[in-house]
Phi, psi and omega in degrees: 000137184271168178300328181292341179272350181293324177298311177299329179290323176294327177293318177301316179302312180298315181297312183292318180290326176289314182299321185255011178049054181247139173251145177264117178290314176197153175272124180276151177274340180259174182268061175221165182210172181205146177223138177201165177236149176236132175254121182280168182301331180273006177091352178290137180253135174244127179262121184246150168219158165231138178193169171290149174291131183297117176229340182224170179301323181291318179291327174295317179300316180295315177302311180296324177301315181292319174299322182300329176301323177281322181296321181274322181104138182289336186258006186291321184243142181289318184261141180300321180296324177294318178300312180302316179300310184291327176293318176297317179300319178298314182296315180294320177296318179296317178302312182297320179300325179279358179085018178243113183281127176301130182267184181301323180296320177296315178297322176296319179297317178300314182297313179296320178297319179292320178298318178295316183294323183282331185284000000 
């Protein structure tokens, strides 16, 4: 991904976090992520993620994967491996919708994630 594509990626970040009411706790330097929700005493829910800031297809995929946990919902699937599969499908579909084709590195990450989730 070129420097000229970074502006659109920052727009994607703003759109996705606003649409799915997600806050970024911190931007990670490595290619890992985490998603969770906190329910406050007043009943208000805050949706958090940590991920790398999207600069490449793989960092975008990881970011979208973490947003996807909130978009799909943590309680939608009984098994964690099912949730991971559907969240990855959501992230890959969202990338394509945005006009960014998942590359080989993204597909390898998906494969490794699925192997880990099923084991």
